[in-house]
C-alpha positions as CSV (number, residue, x, y, z in Angstrom):
1,X,8.2,-2.9,-12.6
2,X,5.3,-0.9,-11.1
3,X,5.1,1.2,-14.3
4,X,4.9,-2.0,-16.4
5,X,2.4,-3.6,-14.1
6,X,0.1,-0.6,-14.7
7,X,0.7,-0.8,-18.5
8,X,-0.2,-4.5,-18.4
9,X,-3.4,-3.9,-16.5
10,X,-4.5,-1.1,-18.8
11,X,-3.6,-3.0,-22.0
12,X,-5.6,-6.1,-21.1
13,X,-8.5,-3.8,-20.2
14,X,-8.4,-2.1,-23.6
15,X,-8.3,-5.5,-25.3
16,X,-11.5,-6.4,-23.6
17,X,-10.3,-8.8,-20.9
18,X,-11.8,-8.7,-17.4
19,X,-9.5,-8.9,-14.4
20,X,-10.2,-11.1,-11.5
21,X,-7.8,-11.0,-8.6
22,X,-7.5,-13.9,-6.0
23,X,-6.1,-12.0,-3.1
24,X,-4.0,-14.5,-1.3
25,X,-1.8,-11.7,0.0
26,X,-2.8,-8.0,0.3
27,X,0.8,-7.0,-0.4
28,X,3.9,-9.1,-1.2
29,X,5.9,-10.3,1.8
30,X,9.0,-8.9,0.2
31,X,8.7,-5.6,-1.7
32,X,8.1,-6.0,-5.5
33,X,7.2,-2.5,-6.6
34,X,8.4,1.0,-5.7
35,X,5.2,1.3,-3.7
36,X,3.3,-2.0,-3.2
37,X,0.3,-0.3,-1.7
38,X,-0.1,2.0,-4.7
39,X,0.3,-0.9,-7.1
40,X,-2.4,-2.8,-5.2
41,X,-4.7,0.2,-5.5
42,X,-4.3,0.2,-9.3
43,X,-5.1,-3.5,-9.3
44,X,-8.2,-3.0,-7.2
45,X,-9.4,-0.2,-9.5
46,X,-9.1,-2.5,-12.5
47,X,-10.4,-5.7,-11.0
48,X,-14.1,-6.5,-11.8
49,X,-14.1,-9.1,-9.0
50,X,-11.8,-9.8,-6.1
51,X,-11.8,-13.3,-4.6
52,X,-11.0,-13.4,-0.9
53,X,-10.1,-16.6,0.8
54,X,-11.7,-15.6,4.2
55,X,-14.2,-13.2,5.5
56,X,-11.5,-11.4,7.4
57,X,-9.7,-10.7,4.2
58,X,-12.9,-9.7,2.5
59,X,-13.5,-7.0,5.2
60,X,-10.0,-5.6,4.6
61,X,-10.4,-5.6,0.8
62,X,-13.7,-3.7,1.0
63,X,-12.0,-1.2,3.3
64,X,-9.3,-0.8,0.7
65,X,-11.9,0.0,-2.0
66,X,-12.6,-3.3,-3.7
67,X,-15.9,-3.0,-5.5
68,X,-17.0,-6.7,-5.8
69,X,-15.6,-9.2,-3.3
70,X,-16.6,-12.9,-3.2
71,X,-15.4,-15.1,-0.4
72,X,-14.3,-18.5,-1.7
73,X,-12.3,-20.5,1.0
74,X,-9.8,-23.2,0.2
75,X,-10.6,-26.8,0.7
76,X,-8.8,-29.7,2.5
77,X,-5.2,-30.3,1.4
78,X,-4.9,-33.9,2.8
79,X,-5.7,-35.9,-0.3
80,X,-2.6,-35.0,-2.5
81,X,-0.2,-36.1,0.3
82,X,-0.4,-39.8,1.0
83,X,0.1,-41.2,4.4
84,X,2.6,-44.1,4.1
85,X,3.7,-44.8,7.7
86,X,2.3,-44.8,11.2
87,X,2.7,-42.0,13.6
88,X,5.2,-44.0,15.6
89,X,7.4,-44.7,12.6
90,X,7.1,-41.1,11.4
91,X,8.2,-39.7,14.8
92,X,11.1,-42.2,15.0
93,X,12.4,-41.1,11.6
94,X,13.1,-37.7,13.1
95,X,14.4,-39.0,16.4
96,X,11.3,-38.2,18.5
97,X,9.9,-40.6,21.1
98,X,6.4,-41.1,22.2
99,X,6.7,-38.8,25.2
100,X,7.7,-35.8,23.1
101,X,5.2,-33.1,22.2
102,X,6.3,-32.2,18.7
103,X,5.5,-28.7,17.4
104,X,6.2,-28.3,13.7
105,X,6.6,-25.4,11.3
106,X,6.5,-26.9,7.8
107,X,6.7,-25.1,4.5
108,X,8.9,-22.5,2.8
109,X,11.0,-21.0,5.5
110,X,10.8,-17.2,5.4
111,X,11.2,-14.5,8.1
112,X,7.6,-13.4,8.1
113,X,6.5,-16.8,9.3
114,X,8.5,-16.4,12.6
115,X,10.5,-19.5,12.6
116,X,13.2,-17.6,14.7
117,X,10.5,-16.7,17.2
118,X,9.5,-20.3,17.6
119,X,13.1,-21.4,18.2
120,X,13.6,-18.6,20.7
121,X,10.5,-19.6,22.5
122,X,11.7,-23.2,22.6
123,X,14.9,-22.1,24.2
124,X,13.0,-20.4,27.0
125,X,10.9,-23.4,28.0
126,X,11.7,-25.0,31.3
127,X,14.1,-28.0,31.2
128,X,11.2,-30.3,32.2
129,X,9.2,-29.4,29.1
130,X,8.5,-32.2,26.6
131,X,8.2,-29.8,23.7
132,X,10.4,-30.5,20.6
133,X,10.4,-28.3,17.4
134,X,10.4,-29.7,13.9
135,X,11.3,-26.9,11.4
136,X,11.3,-28.1,7.8
137,X,11.3,-26.5,4.4
138,X,13.5,-24.8,1.8
139,X,15.1,-21.5,2.9
140,X,16.5,-19.3,0.2
141,X,17.9,-16.7,2.6
142,X,21.2,-18.1,3.7
143,X,21.7,-15.4,6.4
144,X,18.3,-16.3,7.9
145,X,19.2,-20.0,7.7
146,X,22.4,-19.4,9.6
147,X,20.4,-17.4,12.3
148,X,18.0,-20.3,12.7
149,X,20.8,-22.8,13.0
150,X,22.3,-20.6,15.8
151,X,19.0,-20.4,17.6
152,X,18.5,-24.2,17.3
153,X,21.8,-24.6,19.1
154,X,20.6,-22.4,21.9
155,X,17.5,-24.6,22.2
156,X,19.8,-27.3,23.5
157,X,18.4,-30.4,21.7
158,X,14.8,-29.3,21.4
159,X,14.9,-28.6,17.6
160,X,15.3,-30.6,14.5
161,X,15.9,-28.5,11.3
162,X,15.6,-29.8,7.8
163,X,16.3,-27.1,5.2
164,X,15.2,-28.9,2.1
165,X,12.3,-28.9,-0.3
166,X,9.8,-31.5,0.8
167,X,8.5,-33.7,-2.0
168,X,4.7,-34.3,-2.0
169,X,5.1,-38.0,-1.2
170,X,7.1,-37.1,1.9
171,X,5.1,-34.3,3.3
172,X,2.6,-36.5,5.3
173,X,5.5,-38.0,7.2
174,X,6.4,-34.6,8.7
175,X,2.8,-33.9,9.7
176,X,2.3,-37.5,11.1
177,X,5.3,-36.9,13.3
178,X,3.7,-33.7,14.7
179,X,1.3,-33.0,17.5
180,X,0.8,-29.3,16.8
181,X,1.7,-26.9,14.0
182,X,2.9,-23.5,15.1
183,X,2.8,-20.4,12.9
184,X,4.1,-17.4,14.8
185,X,3.5,-15.0,11.9
186,X,4.8,-11.5,12.1
187,X,2.1,-10.6,9.5
188,X,-0.1,-12.6,7.2
189,X,-3.2,-12.4,5.0
190,X,-4.0,-16.1,4.4
191,X,-2.0,-19.3,5.0
192,X,-2.2,-22.5,3.1
193,X,0.2,-24.0,5.6
194,X,-2.3,-23.6,8.4
195,X,-5.0,-25.3,6.4
196,X,-2.6,-28.1,5.4
197,X,-1.8,-28.8,9.1
198,X,-5.5,-28.8,10.0
199,X,-6.2,-31.2,7.1
200,X,-4.2,-33.7,9.0
201,X,-6.0,-33.0,12.2
202,X,-3.2,-31.0,13.7
203,X,-4.3,-28.1,16.1
204,X,-2.4,-24.9,15.3
205,X,-0.7,-22.4,17.5
206,X,-1.2,-19.0,16.0
207,X,-1.0,-15.3,17.0
208,X,-4.2,-13.4,17.5
209,X,-4.0,-11.3,14.3
210,X,-7.1,-9.8,12.7
211,X,-6.5,-11.7,9.5
212,X,-6.6,-15.0,11.3
213,X,-9.9,-14.4,13.2
214,X,-11.8,-16.6,10.9
215,X,-10.0,-19.7,12.2
216,X,-12.3,-21.2,14.9
217,X,-11.0,-21.0,18.5
218,X,-11.8,-24.8,18.9
219,X,-9.1,-25.6,16.4
220,X,-6.3,-23.4,17.7
221,X,-4.2,-22.3,20.6
222,X,-4.0,-18.5,20.2
223,X,-1.5,-16.1,21.7
224,X,-1.0,-12.3,21.7
225,X,2.0,-11.5,19.4
226,X,5.1,-11.5,21.5
227,X,7.8,-14.0,22.6
228,X,6.6,-14.4,26.2
229,X,3.0,-15.1,25.0
230,X,4.4,-17.7,22.5
231,X,6.2,-19.5,25.3
232,X,3.0,-19.5,27.3
233,X,1.0,-20.9,24.3
234,X,3.5,-23.7,23.9
235,X,3.1,-24.6,27.6
236,X,-0.7,-24.5,27.3
237,X,-0.5,-26.8,24.3
238,X,1.8,-29.2,26.1
239,X,-0.6,-29.2,29.1
240,X,-3.7,-30.2,27.2
241,X,-5.4,-33.5,28.3
242,X,-5.9,-36.3,25.8
243,X,-9.6,-35.3,25.6
244,X,-8.9,-31.6,25.0
245,X,-6.3,-32.5,22.4
246,X,-8.7,-34.9,20.7
247,X,-11.4,-32.2,20.6
248,X,-9.0,-29.7,19.0
249,X,-7.9,-32.3,16.4
250,X,-11.4,-33.3,15.5
251,X,-12.5,-29.6,15.1
252,X,-9.4,-28.9,12.9
253,X,-10.3,-31.8,10.6
254,X,-13.9,-30.6,10.4
255,X,-12.9,-27.0,9.7
256,X,-10.4,-28.0,7.0
257,X,-13.1,-30.0,5.2
258,X,-15.8,-27.3,5.4
259,X,-15.5,-26.4,1.7
260,X,-15.6,-29.0,-1.1
261,X,-13.3,-28.5,-4.0
262,X,-16.1,-29.1,-6.5
263,X,-18.1,-26.3,-4.8
264,X,-15.0,-24.1,-4.8
265,X,-14.7,-24.6,-8.6
266,X,-18.3,-23.8,-9.2
267,X,-18.1,-20.6,-7.1
268,X,-14.9,-19.6,-9.0
269,X,-16.6,-20.1,-12.3
270,X,-19.5,-18.0,-11.0
271,X,-17.1,-15.2,-10.0
272,X,-15.7,-15.2,-13.6
273,X,-19.2,-15.0,-15.0
274,X,-20.0,-12.0,-12.8
275,X,-16.8,-10.3,-14.1
276,X,-17.8,-11.0,-17.7
277,X,-21.3,-9.5,-17.2
278,X,-19.8,-6.3,-15.9
279,X,-19.6,-4.0,-18.9
280,X,-18.3,-1.0,-17.1
281,X,-14.7,0.3,-17.6
């Protein structure tokens, strides 16, 4: 596959096409080629323009040798997902009450996102904690799914697991039921899931990784990678006052809406035009 990837890139170049790469991930989360780093190097050598979704990603791309990098962030994700019920009804639909502090991890369930770490951390919380975990999304790895079910059992009633694809019309219910969204990534370049949660005003609990440094501190509860630090972050989130939580929520909404999709479209067209004007090989 790596050989054919190189053949494809060289063929389209010979035919006169210009290559623009939107770098959502610097390498695949699961290996695709014999050497993913080498395949990325070939892509970078052929791409006239590379679109980065954050300044942190742009810095890494330039370090890797990208010649022309343009930062075009994603916009708010709230509009496509209609809110059809109140927060109270959404929480009740999952069995949560008003005293629970619901921490969700919503989206495709894969090991790199650290769902297992979140469940382990939940199990280590003191019995007095009001934290509940909502883990929802399709999981293709059945062995990982079994591991998560086992960890949920050890969390002793703190976790609700829903391993199914969430239709667009249902997604808002999951976020309406949540107080925080946690993403204990093992590694990540960019995350649409973080922006989705922020689009609904949900503060995020995230590890302090270089690729997530663009996310403002006033929208997030950060922790050093590690299980004990994650437990402490959950406890900090639970202990926030109503005012502190409201400030985080407002800042998350503001951050998610910083880029308008119409402006994003215009910036993307401009990036394509820059690529077309580059007559070099």
